[in-house]
C-alpha positions as CSV (number, residue, x, y, z in Angstrom):
1,M,7.2,9.9,-12.7
2,V,10.3,10.7,-14.8
3,P,13.5,9.1,-13.9
4,G,15.6,11.5,-12.0
5,A,12.9,14.1,-11.8
6,F,12.7,16.2,-8.3
7,G,10.2,19.0,-7.4
8,T,6.7,19.3,-8.5
9,L,6.0,16.9,-10.8
10,E,4.0,16.8,-14.2
11,P,1.7,14.2,-15.5
12,A,3.0,11.9,-17.8
13,A,-0.1,10.5,-19.0
14,V,-3.8,11.2,-18.4
15,F,-6.8,8.6,-18.4
16,R,-10.5,9.7,-18.2
17,P,-13.1,7.3,-16.5
18,R,-16.3,6.2,-18.0
19,A,-18.8,8.6,-17.3
20,G,-20.3,8.0,-13.9
21,D,-17.6,5.8,-12.9
22,E,-16.4,6.8,-9.3
23,V,-12.9,5.5,-9.3
24,V,-11.9,4.4,-6.0
25,E,-8.2,3.1,-6.8
26,S,-6.3,3.1,-10.2
27,V,-3.2,1.5,-11.5
28,V,-1.2,2.2,-15.0
29,R,0.7,-0.4,-16.8
30,P,4.5,0.9,-17.3
31,D,4.1,1.8,-21.1
32,L,1.0,4.2,-19.9
33,E,-1.1,2.6,-22.6
34,R,-3.4,1.3,-20.3
35,V,-5.0,2.0,-16.7
36,V,-6.6,-0.4,-14.7
37,Y,-9.0,1.3,-12.1
38,A,-11.6,0.0,-9.3
39,T,-15.1,1.4,-8.7
40,P,-17.3,0.1,-5.7
41,N,-18.8,-2.0,-8.0
42,G,-16.6,-3.3,-10.5
43,V,-13.0,-2.8,-12.4
44,V,-12.4,-1.0,-15.5
45,C,-9.7,-1.5,-18.1
46,L,-9.2,1.5,-20.5
47,A,-7.1,2.4,-23.2
48,R,-5.3,5.6,-23.3
49,A,-7.5,7.0,-26.0
50,G,-10.4,5.9,-23.9
51,D,-11.9,3.0,-25.1
52,V,-12.9,0.3,-23.0
53,V,-10.8,-2.9,-23.0
54,W,-12.8,-4.7,-20.6
55,A,-14.4,-4.5,-17.6
56,S,-15.9,-6.6,-14.8
57,S,-19.3,-5.9,-12.8
58,F,-19.2,-6.9,-9.1
59,E,-22.5,-8.8,-8.4
60,P,-24.9,-8.2,-7.0
61,H,-24.8,-4.7,-7.1
62,S,-24.1,-2.9,-4.0
63,D,-25.8,0.3,-2.5
64,V,-23.7,0.7,0.6
65,R,-22.2,3.7,0.2
66,H,-19.2,4.1,3.2
67,G,-17.4,1.7,5.0
68,H,-16.1,-0.3,1.8
69,R,-12.7,0.6,-0.3
70,T,-12.1,-1.8,-3.6
71,G,-8.5,-2.4,-3.8
72,V,-6.7,-3.1,-7.3
73,S,-2.9,-3.6,-8.3
74,L,-1.2,-4.5,-11.7
75,S,1.2,-7.4,-11.4
76,L,4.9,-6.9,-11.5
77,D,5.3,-8.7,-15.3
78,G,2.0,-6.7,-16.3
79,R,0.1,-10.0,-17.0
80,T,-2.1,-10.1,-14.0
81,V,-4.8,-7.6,-12.0
82,W,-5.5,-8.4,-8.4
83,V,-8.8,-6.9,-6.9
84,Y,-9.7,-7.1,-3.5
85,R,-13.3,-6.8,-3.1
86,P,-14.5,-5.8,0.6
87,D,-17.8,-8.1,-0.2
88,A,-19.0,-8.5,3.4
89,M,-18.9,-4.5,4.3
90,A,-20.2,-3.9,0.9
91,G,-23.5,-6.0,1.5
92,R,-22.6,-8.7,-1.2
93,G,-21.9,-11.6,0.8
94,R,-20.3,-12.9,4.1
95,A,-16.9,-12.7,3.4
96,D,-14.3,-10.5,0.9
97,R,-12.7,-12.0,-2.1
98,W,-9.6,-11.6,-3.9
99,V,-9.9,-11.8,-7.7
100,V,-7.2,-12.2,-10.1
101,Y,-7.8,-11.0,-13.8
102,D,-5.7,-11.7,-17.2
103,A,-4.7,-8.1,-17.7
104,D,-5.2,-8.1,-21.8
105,T,-8.7,-10.2,-21.9
106,G,-10.9,-9.5,-18.4
107,E,-10.5,-13.0,-17.8
108,V,-11.0,-14.1,-14.2
109,I,-8.1,-16.5,-13.7
110,A,-8.7,-17.0,-9.7
111,D,-11.0,-16.0,-7.3
112,R,-10.2,-16.7,-3.6
113,E,-12.9,-16.2,-0.6
114,L,-11.2,-15.0,2.1
115,E,-11.9,-15.1,5.8
116,T,-11.9,-11.6,6.6
117,V,-14.6,-8.5,6.8
118,G,-12.2,-5.7,5.9
119,H,-13.1,-2.1,5.2
120,G,-10.5,-2.0,2.6
121,G,-7.4,-3.3,1.3
122,S,-4.0,-2.1,0.1
123,H,-1.8,-4.2,-2.4
124,C,2.9,-4.2,-2.4
125,L,3.9,-5.9,-5.3
126,H,7.4,-7.8,-4.1
127,P,10.6,-6.4,-6.7
128,V,12.1,-9.4,-7.4
129,D,10.0,-12.5,-7.5
130,G,6.5,-10.8,-8.3
131,S,4.3,-11.9,-5.6
132,V,1.7,-9.6,-4.4
133,Y,1.2,-8.7,-0.7
134,L,-2.4,-7.5,0.2
135,N,-3.3,-6.0,3.6
136,I,-6.8,-6.1,4.8
137,G,-7.9,-3.8,7.4
138,E,-10.9,-4.8,9.6
139,G,-10.9,-1.7,11.7
140,Q,-11.3,-2.8,15.4
141,D,-10.8,-6.1,15.1
142,G,-7.0,-5.8,13.2
143,S,-5.6,-6.2,10.2
144,V,-4.8,-9.5,8.1
145,V,-1.5,-9.6,5.7
146,L,-1.9,-11.9,3.0
147,R,0.6,-13.0,0.0
148,G,-0.5,-14.4,-3.4
149,V,2.0,-15.9,-5.9
150,T,1.3,-17.7,-8.8
151,G,2.5,-21.3,-9.0
152,A,4.3,-23.3,-11.6
153,D,0.6,-24.4,-13.1
154,G,0.1,-20.7,-13.8
155,V,-2.9,-20.3,-11.2
156,P,-2.5,-18.0,-8.2
157,Q,-2.3,-19.2,-4.7
158,C,-2.6,-17.3,-1.7
159,V,-0.8,-17.6,1.8
160,T,-2.0,-16.0,5.0
161,Y,0.4,-14.7,7.4
162,P,-0.4,-16.0,11.1
163,W,-0.9,-12.1,12.5
164,P,-4.3,-11.0,13.2
165,D,-2.9,-7.4,14.4
166,R,0.0,-6.3,12.4
167,C,-0.2,-3.7,9.4
168,L,1.9,-4.0,6.4
169,I,3.6,-0.7,5.6
170,D,6.2,-1.6,3.0
171,L,8.5,-4.1,1.2
172,A,12.3,-3.3,0.8
173,P,13.6,-2.4,-2.4
174,G,15.5,-5.6,-2.7
175,G,12.7,-7.8,-1.2
176,Q,14.6,-9.3,1.2
177,Q,12.6,-8.0,4.0
178,F,9.0,-6.4,4.8
179,M,7.9,-3.8,7.3
180,T,4.8,-3.8,9.8
181,V,3.2,-1.9,12.4
182,D,1.5,-3.4,15.5
183,H,-2.5,-2.5,15.0
184,G,-2.2,-1.0,18.4
185,Q,0.3,1.0,17.1
186,E,3.1,-0.1,20.0
187,D,5.8,-1.1,17.8
188,V,7.4,-1.6,14.2
189,A,8.6,-4.7,13.1
190,F,11.0,-5.9,10.2
191,H,10.3,-9.2,8.5
192,H,12.0,-12.1,6.3
193,H,10.6,-12.3,3.0
194,P,8.8,-14.7,2.4
195,G,8.3,-16.6,5.5
196,G,7.4,-13.3,7.7
197,E,10.0,-14.6,10.3
198,V,10.6,-11.3,12.6
199,L,13.8,-9.9,11.9
200,F,13.8,-7.3,14.9
201,T,11.1,-5.2,16.8
202,L,11.4,-1.8,17.9
203,S,8.7,-0.5,20.5
204,V,7.7,3.0,21.2
205,D,10.6,3.5,24.3
206,A,13.3,2.3,22.0
207,F,13.0,5.9,19.9
208,G,13.0,7.5,23.8
209,Y,9.4,8.1,23.8
210,D,7.0,7.2,26.2
211,P,4.6,4.6,25.0
212,Q,1.6,6.0,27.6
213,D,1.7,9.2,25.4
214,T,3.8,8.0,22.2
215,F,2.5,5.8,19.0
216,V,4.1,4.6,16.0
217,E,2.0,5.6,12.8
218,W,0.7,3.4,10.5
219,S,3.4,5.1,7.8
220,G,6.9,5.1,6.9
221,G,8.8,2.8,4.6
222,Y,11.8,2.0,3.3
223,L,14.2,5.1,2.2
224,T,17.1,2.9,0.9
225,P,17.6,-0.9,0.6
226,D,19.3,-0.6,4.1
227,T,17.6,2.3,5.8
228,A,13.8,2.6,6.9
229,V,11.6,5.9,7.9
230,V,9.6,4.9,11.5
231,T,7.2,7.8,12.1
232,L,6.4,8.1,15.8
233,G,3.2,10.1,16.9
234,G,1.2,11.7,20.0
235,E,-0.5,14.5,21.6
236,R,0.7,17.2,23.6
237,P,-0.9,18.3,26.8
238,D,-2.4,21.3,25.0
239,E,-4.0,18.6,22.6
240,E,-1.9,19.9,19.5
241,E,-0.6,16.5,17.7
242,W,2.9,16.3,16.8
243,F,5.0,14.0,14.9
244,R,8.6,12.8,13.9
245,H,10.5,10.9,11.4
246,H,13.1,8.4,12.8
247,L,15.8,6.3,10.6
248,V,16.2,2.8,11.4
249,D,19.7,0.7,9.9
250,V,17.2,-2.2,8.9
251,R,20.7,-4.4,8.8
252,T,21.2,-4.0,12.6
253,G,17.9,-2.8,13.9
254,T,20.0,0.3,15.2
255,L,18.7,3.8,15.2
256,G,20.1,6.7,13.2
257,G,18.3,9.9,14.1
258,E,15.5,11.8,13.0
259,I,14.9,12.8,9.2
260,A,12.8,15.9,8.0
261,L,10.7,15.1,4.9
262,G,9.1,18.7,5.0
263,V,5.9,17.5,5.5
264,T,3.1,18.8,7.6
265,H,1.2,15.5,8.2
266,P,2.4,11.7,9.2
267,Y,1.2,10.3,5.9
268,E,2.3,12.5,3.3
269,G,5.8,11.6,3.2
270,V,6.2,8.0,1.1
271,P,9.6,6.9,1.0
272,L,10.6,5.6,-2.4
273,G,13.3,3.5,-1.8
274,D,15.9,5.1,-3.4
275,G,16.6,8.0,-1.0
276,S,14.0,9.9,-2.3
277,W,10.0,10.0,-1.5
278,L,6.8,11.5,-2.7
279,T,4.7,14.4,-1.0
280,E,2.7,17.1,-1.9
281,A,3.4,20.5,-3.1
282,P,1.6,23.6,-2.0
283,D,-0.7,23.7,-5.1
284,G,-1.7,19.9,-4.3
285,R,0.4,18.2,-7.1
286,P,2.4,15.3,-6.0
287,A,6.6,16.0,-5.4
288,R,9.2,14.0,-5.1
289,R,11.9,15.4,-2.7
290,S,15.5,14.1,-1.3
291,R,18.0,15.4,1.1
292,T,20.1,16.3,-1.7
293,D,18.1,17.9,-4.2
294,G,18.2,21.0,-2.8
295,R,14.5,22.2,-3.2
296,W,13.4,22.6,0.3
């Protein structure tokens, strides 16, 4: 994405995966010269010209087609690749794994067995200290949040937060806090980084809705360093679904009214932390919007 660009965005680089690879998730190096992508059975690093820099296969090969999704992220400094392997659901073992690779060589730096049986995992990078957050969804069993950090000896270490039922939504642009939503969708909470202490919690009724027919969506995030977007939704008596985006001052915990993101689905608008958000243009391409760009 070109800095300062709004409206429908054009690709800054195009990478083509190896023939036959089913790309589940990918991340591009900031200089746009390499991409790392995950498949159900491995992770691959490609140069922009299409050459394979390195590749790592998950063994044994899984023939399970559904119910598991590999997650991949590049560290803030670009030196390591963090990969979540949903091995339990893929039939590769009794537990999941979190593997850290050298981004240049593909060498495994750390391989941690987790106490989770997840369907998928999403990463968030801390914008200041470089630690890596991982949210693992275990379906009806809840959600687990972990944080990985590279120690003084260069070996990545892992901390698991003591909640089995909170979903990580976003990290603040300045890194001082993060946002979670209850797995049962009853409330949203804001936590201090890195310890996870709760700064404040807002339940459904705090926004003026009936908790019997309204819930907090697993979406939203930090619109600016001081303002978060919280999405609430529900179903009307005629079974028509609805949603609204609300602003919260994360310094005080006070509500700031509604904001229209110009989207048709509660998970389309992704706040970027600088007052803008990503969504989808009518032709399916990504678009960047703000309240002042004058494009919607």
